[in-house]
N, C-alpha and C positions, 0 to 999 in steps of 0.2 A: 504493500499500499504506499509506504513512504517513497519507494522508487517511482511509483506511478505518479505521486503527487509532484515529485521533483521534476519528472519529465513534463508534466503539464505546465509547471511554472516556467521551465526552460522554453517550451513552445510559445507560451504567452509573451515572454520576454522577446523572443525572436520576432514574433508578429508585431510587437510594438515598435521594435527597432526598424523593421521593414516598413511599417506604416510611416514612421518618422522620416525615413529615407525617401519614400515616395512623396511625402508632403514637401520636404525640402527640395526635391528634384522639381516638382511642379512650381514651387516658388521661384527657383532659379530659372526655370524655362520661361515663366512669365516675365521675370525681370529682364531676361535677355530679349524677349520679344518687345517689351516696352522700350528697351535701349535701342533696338533696331528701328522701331517706329520713330523714336526721337531723332535718330541720326537721319532717317529719311526726311523728316520734317525740316531739319536743318538744311539738308541738301536741296529740298524744294524751294526754300526761301533764298538760296544762293546759287541758283542754276547759272551755268556758264555759257549757254548758247551753243550753236552748232560749232563743232570743233573739227578742224581739218589739219592734218599734219602729214609730213612725209619728207623723203629725201629724193630730189629730182636729179637724175644724171642722164643727160642726153647730148648727142652731137649737134642737135638743132640749136638755132640761135633764138628761137621763140617757142614757148610752150604754154599750154593751158593748165591752170591749177585747180580751179573750182568755180562754182556759181552759187548765187543766193538771191532770193527775191526780197529786197529790202523795202520797208515802209519809208515813206517820205518823213524826214526829220527824226525818225526813231531808229532807223537802221544805223548800225555801227560795226566797223571792222577793227579788231585788235590783232596785231601781227607781231611776229618775231621771225626774222630771216637771218640765216648764217651762211656765209660762203667764204672761200679762201682764195683771194686774188693774189697773184705773185706781185702785181703792181697795181695799186688802186688806180683805176681808170687809165692803166697804161695800155700799150698796143698789144701786149702779150695775151692778156686775158680780157681786158675791158672791164666795164662795171655793169652791174645788174640793175634792171629797172623793173618795177612792179607796175603793171598796166591795168586800168580799170575801165572796162567797156560796159555800156548799157545796151538795151534791146531795140534801139531804133535801127532802121534800115541802113543808115550811113555809118553805124558803129560795128557792133558784133557781127551782124549778118554780112557786112562788107568785107570782113577779114577772115571769117571762119564758116565753113571749111573751104579755104582757098589755098591749096598747096602751091599754086603758081605764083603767089605773092611772096616777096621776100620780107625780111624782118623790118627793114626801114619803112616799107609801104604799109605795114600793119601798125607801126607806130605813128605814121603820119595822120591817121584818121582821128587821133585823140587831140583834145584841147588842153594844152598845158595849164591855161588860166583857170580851168575847172578842176584843177588838182587831180587830173586823171593819170598822171605819171609820177611815180615815186622813185626818185633816183637814189639808190642805196649806196650813198657815199657820205662822207663827212661834210661835203660842200652843200648838201641839201639838208637844212637843220630839221625840217619836219619829218624826216625819215628816222631820226634818232639813232644814227649809226655811230658806232665807236670801234676803232681798230683794237684788236686784242692779240697779244703775242703769247703764244702757248709755250709750254715747257720745252718743246723741241724747236723753238725759234721760228715757227711758222706763223705767218700772218693770217688772222681771221677777222672778218668784218661781221659784227653783230649789230642788227638793226631792229629796234622795237618802237612801236607807236600805234596810232589809230587813225581811223577816218570815219567821218559821219557822212550820211547820203541825204541829199534833198532832191526831190523831183515832184512833178505835178500828180503822180499816182504811184502805185506799187510798180516797181520795175525789177526785171532781172538784171543783175550786175554779174559780169564775168571777169574773173581775175586771172591774168596771165603774167609771165615773166619773160624778159628778153635780155639779150646780150649781143646787140647788133655790131659792136665794135670788136668783139672777140673772135677767135679762130678755133676755140676748143669747146664750143658748145656751152651747156649750162651744167653747173654742179652746185646745187643750193639746197639747204635744209630749211623747212618752213613750218610754222605753226600759226594758224589763224582761227580766231573765234569770231563768229558772225552772229549778231543778235538783232532782235527787233523789240525794242522797249525793255521793260523790267518785269513784266508779268510772267509768271510761270507758264501760262498757257500760250504765250506768244514769243517769249524772249529767244528761245532756241529755234523756233520754227521759221522756216521760209514763209513769206506771205502767202504763197499758194498752198501751204499746208495748214493754214489757220483753221481751227475748229475741227480738225480731223479727229483728235483725241476725244473731244467732247461728243462728237458724232458717234464714234465707235463705242464709247461708254454707254450712251443712250440706247443704241441698238443692241448692245450686249444685254442690257436689262430687258428690252422688249423681246429679244429672241429667247432669253431665259424664261420669260413668261409663257411664250409659245411652247417651249419644250416642256414646262411643267403642265400646261393644259393638255399637250398631246399625251404625256404620261398618264394623266388622269383619264383621258378618253381611252387610252390603251387598256387600262385596268377594267373599264366597262366592256370594252370589246372582248377582252380575254375572258371575262366571266360569262359572256354570251357566246363564246366560241366563234367570234367574228374577227379575231386579231390576225388578219391575213398578212401575207408577205409584202403586199404593196404598202400597207400602213407602217410596217417595220422599216421599210425603205425611207418613208417620209420621216419617221422619227430619227433614223440615222442621219439623213441629210440635215435636219435641224440641229442635231447634236454636233455634227462636224462644223456647222456654221457658228454655233455658240463657242466652240473651242477655238476656232480661228479668230473670232473677235476678242476672246480672252488673251490670246497670244499677241495680237496686234495692240491691244491696250497695254500689255506689259511692255512691249517695245517702245511705244510712244510715251508711256509714263516714265520709263527710264531715260528716254531721249530728253525729256523735260528737265532731267537733273544734270546730265553730263554732255548733251549735244551729240552723243554717239548712239545711244540706245542699245537695243539687243538685235543685231542684224539677223542672227539665227532664228530668233523667235518671230521676227517679221517674215522671213522666208517661209518658215513652217506655217505661219498663219495664212499666208496667201496660198500655200499648197492645200491646206485643209479646206479653205474657201472654194478652191477649184474642185476638190473631191466632193464637197457638198453640192455644187452645181451639177457635177456629172451624175451623182446618185439621184438627184431630183429630176434631172432630164430623163434618165433611164426609167424612172417611175412613171413620168408623164406619158412616155411612149408606150410602156407596158399596159398602163390603164386604158390608153386609147385603143389598144388592140383587144381590150376586154379582159386582160389577165386578172383573175380573182373576182371579176364582176360577171362575165359571161362565159368564162372558161377557166379551168384549173391548171392548164399548161399550154405552152406554145408548140407550134409545129416544129419539126426539126429544121426545116429551111428558115422559118422565122427566127429561131434561136441563133442559127448561124449568122444571119444578117445582122441581128442586134449585137452579137459578139464582135463581128468585124467592125461595125459602125462605132461602138464604144471604144474599141481598141484604137481606131483612127483618132477619135476625139481625145483620148488620153495622150496619145503621142503628139498630137497638135499642142496640147497644154504643156507637155514636157519640153517640146522644141521652143515654145514661146518663152519659158522661163530661162532655158539655156541661151537662147538668142539675146534676150534682154541682158543677161549677166555678162556674156562674152562679147557681143557685138554692138550693143547700144553705145552711141557716142555721148559721153557725159557733157560735151560742149554743146549739145543740142537739147532743147527741151522736148522730149518725144513722148508720146502717149504709148502705153503699153502695146496697143493694137497696131501701131504704125510699123509694122514688120511683116514679112511674108507669113510667119506663123500666125500672126494676129488676123490677117486677111483670111487665112485658111480656116481659123476658128469661126469667123463670121459666116463663111460659106457653109461650114458644117452645121452651124446653127440654123441657117435658112433651110438646108436640106432636111434636118431633123424636124422642122416645122411642117414641111411638105409631107413627110412620112407620118407625122402626128395627124394632119388633116386626113390623109388616106386611110389611116387606121380607124379613126372615129367614123368616117363615112360608112365603111363596110360594117362596123360594129352596130351602128344605128339602123342600117339597112336590114340586118338580120334580127336585131333586138330593139324595135321601136319603143318598147315599153320603158326603156332606159333613157328616154329623151330628157326626163326631168333632171337627171344627173349630167348627161353628156352635153346638152346644149349650152348651159352656163360654163361648163368645164371647157368646151371648145372655144367659146368667144373670149373668155378671160385669158386663157393661156395662149391663144393666138396673139393677143396684145402683148403678153409677156415675151413670147418668142421674137416678135418683131421689135420690141422696145430695145433689146440688146444691140442689134446692128445699128438702129437709128441713133441710139446714144453714142455708139462709137463714132459715127459720121459727124454728129454734132460736136463731140469733144475734139475731133481732129481738125475740123474746118470752121467751127463757129465760135466756141468758147475761147476767150483770150488765154494765152499760155500762162500768164501770171495768176490766173484763177482757176485753171483747169482741174488740177488734182483734187482740191477740196470739193468742187461742184460734182465731179465724177464720182468721188467716194460717197457723197450723200445720195446721189441718184442710184448707184449700185445697191447700197444698203436698202434704200426705200423700195426698189423693185423687188429685191429678195423678200423683204418683209411682207410686201403685199401678196406675193406668190405663195408664201407659206401660210399666211393668215387666211387667205381665201380657201386654200385646200382644207385647212382645219374647220372652217365654217361649212364648207360644202359637204364634208364627210362626217359631220358631228352626228352621233347616234342619239338625237333627241327623240322624245316620245312621239312627236308629231312630224318628224322629218321624213317626207315622202321621197326625197331624192337620194337618201342614203343607198349607196350602190350595192352593198353586199347582201346577198340573200341566201348564200350557201355557207354553212358553218365549216370551220376548219377541220373538225372531226369528221364531217361528212365527206369532204374532199378526200381525206385519208381513206375512208371506208370505200368510197368509189374506186379509188386507186387500187386497193387490195382486191376488190371484187372483180375489177377489169382483168386481173391476172388469172381469174377463175374460168369456169366453162362459160361459153357463149350460147345463147338461145335465140333462135329466130333472127340471127345476124347481128344482134346487139347485146350489150351487156345487160345484166339484170333482168333477164327473162323477156327481152324485147321492149323494155321501157325506154331505151335510148339514153339513159343516164350515163354520162362519161365525162372525163376531164376536159375533152376538147370543146364540148358544147354543154353548158348548163341548161336545164329546162327553162322555158319561157315563163311559166307560171311562177310568180314570186311566192315564197312561203310567208311573206309578211303582207298584211292587209294594207293596201295603199289606196283603194277606192272607197268612195263614200258609201257604197251600197253593199259592202261585204259583211260587216258585222257591226252592230250598235249595242250600246249599253242602255237598255230601257228605251230604245228608240230615240234617244236624245242626240246622238252623234256617233262618230266612228269609235270603235273600241280600240283605243291606242294601246291598251295594256297587252294586246296580242301581237304587237309589231315585232317583237323580239323573242317570240316563243315558237317552238316547233309545233306544228299541227298535231293535236292529240289523236291517237288512233281511234277509229270508229269501233262500235261494238262488234263488228264482224271481224275486225282485225285482232290478232292475238296480242296480249300484253306481255311484258317481259316476264311476269311471274307465271304465266300460263305455259303449259307444255307446248313446245313448238311443233308445227305440223311437219310431216315428213318432207324431206327435201326431194325435189323432182328427180326421178331416176332411182329412188330408194336410199340415197345416202343420208346419213344422220350426222355428218361431220359438222360440228358447231362452227368451225372456221368459215364454212361457206353459208351456214344457215343464218347467222346473226347479221352479217352485212346486208343480206337480202332484205330482211325486215327493216333494219335501220334506215336504209336508203329510201324505201317506200314510204315510211312514216314521216321522214324528215323533208323530203323534196317534193313528192307527188302531191 
């Protein structure tokens, strides 16, 4: 007894120590989280703007460094340049100049890209009186240059200073470096911080990127709401055995879009702190957004062909066509990202779709719209009773299919380049939100919703599939009833007409919309002994599917 008491006391002490350790660990973790949040708040209040740095080594006498869209009177450039001339402004190396161009036709477009022009002609378009040329020498006091002698007795010129920008509107400014008097090209290290005002929401952002972070945060909340509603609807559908593959695809598309917005918000949120952001998160966010679009597009085409609405599977040829088409679509997206990363010229303000891959995507979307129209036409031809679902489905998503190419054309040829990115981002998110919201409304399983497309349960599709592998009678499955996965029966199992059933004669019996028709008195119930299977077989694997399909679909 004494040993047992000691053992209990030891266990109690051990538990108390363990609980104290867990409590202290939680306190330490909370303390660290608060410290991290405090540091983030400090960083937010002291954001440093867009940051560009590098070491340029080239045999050319003129080179492009970066671009930024400045606000008038609020835009500012802080710089530090370091280079090692053998002679300051001598004939051997020459002296470096920082050149500031803006987006008028006689400025940046006149010199870039024009490889036929030499260094001097590219400098000639600038107005020195507008402080567009920074001579990186001690003779030009505004450049803040000082010669520095290193330990190995080599000369180094270090220049640090700033520039503010004034213009009648937001302008793109392009920063280049030149050494027209030298013969050995350019060799310069640079650090530049480009800002617009002092607000966290604008300081680091180029003027064409204003409000992108706020827009993405807003749509992240909205899409999260759509995802929550779709999950709620999915629980209802699953309880009624109507949670079909098409709705799972819809939820996947919404989930991918929410995750993409989350990653983009992470990138732009960090970008507000250091002017660099999280490029990997931005790339992943754009990739997941593309995946969301692909899944949603595939779902639209499959529903147009009647998948899970009028049929439980596609023909072999149809499956091959869709597989090939989606493969081409995916390859076009992949090429678009690679092309943008490897071949887009940073000296030109280009829209994502201003490339061969972008034009290919536009063509594929138009082709998918034609396929969408073709599929719905023949589905309605054979199943006109589904018009309550397919007519609004067709008209709305026709607008959605065509809105994409139209938006690309407007962005490329109508919207000003200094406002393009923020406007296009808002339009893209708005179109996606409308598309997902409309589908959620169109397919809501409300009690009085007559256009709800599904009328065959998921368990019944599986039963039909199992039974189709069994014996055939009279040329069709299920004893000649014609029930199969390629064509669902025309008669809906849900009452959608006003003369089908009423409660006390006062109106439609909406309580029967999502229930399987009850077997009549002449039909056997599950508790009854089943009738003999035609041909004398009493195999339950064949007997039960025959009864279930008849009572659930006919």
